[in-house]
C-alpha positions in Angstrom: -77.1 -0.3 -57.8 -79.6 -3.2 -57.6 -79.0 -6.3 -59.3 -81.7 -8.8 -58.6 -82.7 -11.9 -60.6 -86.5 -12.8 -61.2 -88.9 -14.3 -63.3 -89.9 -12.3 -66.5 -93.6 -13.0 -67.1 -93.1 -16.4 -65.2 -91.1 -17.9 -68.3 -87.3 -17.0 -68.5 -85.0 -15.6 -66.0 -84.1 -11.9 -66.1 -81.7 -9.6 -64.2 -82.5 -5.9 -63.3 -79.7 -3.5 -63.1 -80.9 0.1 -61.9 -84.2 -0.2 -63.7 -82.8 -1.9 -66.8 -84.2 -5.5 -66.9 -81.9 -8.0 -68.9 -84.0 -10.9 -70.6 -82.6 -14.4 -71.3 -83.0 -15.3 -74.8 -82.6 -18.6 -77.0 -79.2 -19.7 -78.4 -80.4 -19.0 -82.0 -81.6 -15.6 -81.4 -78.5 -13.9 -83.0 -79.6 -15.2 -86.4 -83.2 -13.4 -86.0 -81.0 -10.1 -85.2 -79.2 -10.6 -88.2 -82.2 -11.1 -90.4 -84.1 -8.1 -88.7 -80.6 -6.0 -89.2 -80.8 -7.1 -93.0 -84.3 -6.0 -93.3 -83.3 -2.7 -91.9 -80.6 -2.3 -94.4 -82.8 -2.1 -97.2 -85.5 -0.4 -95.4 -83.1 2.6 -95.3 -80.6 1.8 -98.0 -79.2 5.3 -98.6 -78.2 5.8 -95.0 -77.2 2.1 -94.4 -74.9 1.9 -97.3 -73.5 5.5 -96.6 -72.5 4.4 -93.3 -70.8 1.3 -94.8 -69.0 3.2 -97.6 -67.8 5.6 -95.0 -66.5 2.9 -92.7 -64.7 0.9 -95.7 -63.4 4.2 -97.0 -61.9 4.7 -93.5 -60.6 1.3 -93.3 -58.9 1.7 -97.0 -57.3 5.0 -95.9 -55.8 3.5 -92.7 -54.5 0.4 -94.9 -52.9 3.0 -97.3 -51.3 4.8 -94.5 -49.9 1.6 -93.3 -48.5 0.9 -96.5 -47.1 4.4 -97.3 -45.4 4.3 -93.9 -44.0 0.9 -94.7 -46.1 -0.8 -92.0 -48.5 -2.9 -93.7 -47.8 -5.9 -91.4 -50.0 -3.9 -88.8 -53.2 -4.8 -90.8 -54.1 -7.3 -88.4 -53.8 -4.9 -85.4 -55.9 -2.4 -87.4 -58.6 -5.1 -87.9 -58.8 -5.8 -84.3 -59.1 -2.0 -83.5 -62.2 -2.1 -85.7 -63.9 -4.7 -83.4 -63.1 -2.5 -80.4 -64.5 1.0 -81.7 -67.4 -0.4 -84.0 -70.2 -0.2 -81.3 -69.8 3.7 -81.2 -69.1 4.2 -84.7 -72.5 2.3 -85.5 -74.7 4.8 -83.3 -76.1 6.3 -86.3 -77.2 3.1 -87.6 -79.1 2.0 -84.1 -81.0 5.5 -84.4 -82.0 4.6 -88.0 -83.4 1.3 -86.8 -85.2 3.0 -83.7 -86.6 5.2 -86.0 -87.8 2.6 -88.5 -89.1 0.4 -85.5 -91.4 3.5 -84.3 -92.5 4.3 -87.7 -90.9 7.6 -87.9 -89.1 9.2 -91.0 -85.3 8.2 -91.2 -83.8 11.6 -91.8 -79.9 11.5 -92.5 -79.3 14.5 -90.5 -81.1 13.4 -87.3 -79.4 10.1 -87.7 -76.0 11.8 -87.7 -77.0 14.0 -84.8 -78.1 11.2 -82.8 -74.9 10.5 -80.7 -74.8 14.2 -79.9 -78.3 14.4 -78.6 -78.1 11.1 -76.7 -79.4 11.5 -73.2 -77.0 8.9 -71.6 -73.1 9.4 -71.2 -72.4 8.1 -74.7 -69.2 10.3 -74.9 -67.8 8.9 -71.8 -68.3 5.4 -72.8 -66.8 6.2 -76.4 -63.8 7.3 -74.5 -63.5 4.1 -72.5 -63.5 2.2 -75.9 -61.0 4.6 -77.4 -58.6 3.7 -74.4 -59.1 0.0 -75.0 -58.2 0.6 -78.6 -55.1 2.5 -77.5 -54.1 -0.2 -74.9 -54.4 -2.8 -77.7 -51.9 -0.6 -80.0 -49.5 -0.5 -77.1 -49.6 -4.2 -76.5 -49.4 -4.9 -80.3 -46.2 -2.8 -80.4 -44.7 -4.4 -77.4 -45.5 -8.0 -78.6 -43.7 -7.2 -82.0 -40.7 -6.0 -79.9 -40.6 -8.8 -77.8 -40.9 -11.6 -80.4 -39.2 -10.0 -83.5 -36.6 -7.9 -81.7 -35.4 -4.3 -82.4 -35.0 -4.9 -86.1 -38.4 -3.8 -86.8 -41.3 -5.5 -88.7 -40.2 -7.7 -91.7 -41.4 -6.6 -95.3 -44.8 -7.7 -96.3 -43.3 -10.5 -98.4 -41.6 -12.1 -95.3 -44.3 -11.3 -92.8 -46.4 -14.4 -93.3 -43.6 -16.7 -93.3 -41.9 -15.1 -90.3 -45.4 -15.6 -88.6 -46.2 -19.0 -89.4 -42.7 -20.8 -89.9 -40.6 -19.3 -87.2 -40.4 -19.9 -83.4 -40.7 -16.2 -82.5 -43.3 -15.8 -85.3 -45.5 -18.6 -84.0 -45.2 -17.1 -80.5 -46.1 -13.9 -81.5 -49.0 -15.2 -83.2 -50.5 -17.3 -80.4 -49.9 -14.6 -77.6 -51.0 -12.0 -79.8 -54.2 -14.0 -80.4 -54.7 -14.5 -76.8 -54.0 -10.9 -75.8 -56.3 -9.7 -78.5 -59.0 -12.2 -77.7 -59.1 -11.3 -74.1 -59.3 -7.3 -75.1 -62.0 -8.2 -77.6 -64.0 -10.1 -75.1 -63.8 -7.4 -72.4 -64.9 -4.5 -75.1 -67.7 -7.1 -76.4 -68.9 -7.7 -72.6 -69.3 -4.1 -71.8 -70.6 -2.8 -75.0 -73.1 -5.5 -76.3 -76.0 -3.5 -75.5 -74.2 -0.3 -73.9 -74.6 2.2 -76.8 -78.1 1.6 -77.6 -79.1 1.9 -73.9 -76.9 5.0 -73.6 -78.8 6.3 -76.9 -82.2 6.1 -75.7 -82.1 6.3 -72.0 -80.4 8.8 -69.4 -78.2 6.5 -68.1 -74.5 6.6 -66.9 -71.8 4.7 -68.6 -71.2 2.5 -65.3 -74.7 1.5 -65.3 -74.7 0.5 -69.1 -71.6 -1.6 -68.6 -73.3 -3.2 -65.7 -76.3 -4.1 -67.7 -74.1 -5.2 -70.7 -72.0 -7.3 -68.5 -75.5 -8.9 -67.0 -76.5 -9.6 -70.4 -73.4 -11.8 -71.1 -73.7 -13.8 -68.0 -77.3 -14.4 -68.4 -77.0 -15.5 -72.1 -73.4 -17.0 -72.4 -74.2 -19.2 -75.2 -76.2 -16.7 -77.6 -73.5 -13.8 -76.6 -70.8 -16.3 -77.6 -72.4 -17.0 -81.0 -73.1 -13.3 -81.3 -69.6 -12.4 -80.9 -68.6 -15.0 -83.3 -70.8 -13.6 -85.8 -69.7 -10.1 -85.6 -66.0 -10.9 -85.6 -66.5 -13.2 -88.6 -68.5 -10.4 -90.6 -65.9 -7.9 -90.1 -62.9 -10.1 -90.6 -64.6 -11.0 -93.9 -65.1 -7.3 -94.5 -61.5 -6.6 -93.9 -60.3 -9.4 -95.9 -62.4 -8.6 -99.0 -60.0 -5.2 -99.1 -62.8 -3.5 -97.1 -65.3 -3.9 -99.9 -67.4 -6.3 -97.7 -67.5 -3.8 -95.0 -70.0 -1.7 -97.1 -72.7 -4.4 -96.3 -71.2 -6.1 -93.2 -70.8 -3.0 -90.8 -74.7 -1.6 -91.6 -75.7 -5.1 -91.1 -74.0 -5.8 -87.9 -75.1 -2.0 -86.9 -79.0 -2.5 -87.4 -78.8 -6.2 -85.9 -77.1 -4.7 -82.8 -80.2 -2.7 -82.1 -82.6 -5.5 -82.6 -80.3 -7.4 -80.0 -80.8 -4.6 -77.5 -84.5 -4.5 -78.0 -84.8 -8.3 -77.4 -82.4 -8.5 -74.6 -83.2 -5.5 -72.6 -86.6 -4.5 -71.3 -86.5 -0.3 -70.0 -89.7 0.8 -68.6 -89.4 4.4 -69.9 -88.2 3.4 -73.5 -89.9 5.6 -76.0 
């Protein structure tokens, strides 16, 4: 696997990973991706908002499930999981943006089938993210047991006071945030451009992950801003009882496609 640094057009540095050329972008580039993503939302509103509604309904269903089983305190764990699996869940939105960019019709059936017809190892990469989500769940339960003991989770009315005003609760909050942040950083670093790459190019998951990591290394400041924007929109979406996800999820999905198109040059892109 070749990894070389060169000059793209004599202007900005780039990194080549197995034929995938990663470009350097300005710090404020994520704002342009969001603007382009917002245009795509309203260029294909039925598909975009349908994805948003489905994702929001999934979030509500999971929250209700936690409430019925007496585990509403795990909502924060659930929100963290969304950040881990979101890149694969949005594959249809990437396909919609690809079709809009190519001037093709945006057909709901084709968009839904995009992941199944992907030339790269998209399914295998999805399994990697699912594994990270499983690790996150196991670590979250372990931390709850370590800091709150075997008595189980406190009731919803006592959870926030326990978390914010007790020594064990503060320890859980700090350590949980650190552990969750590390996992979220890993998931972001390996997936920032991986899914669109695997959607459009015959590549293996290892190459996609290597190209994604090279993207983060070459663009640390824009990637930090992009990660913060993604986290902010998703947290706001969940905090509004998932109503905000109807718009936040498709916005981030479409914007991710435009991030990929600016960050990556693939010679045989169609």
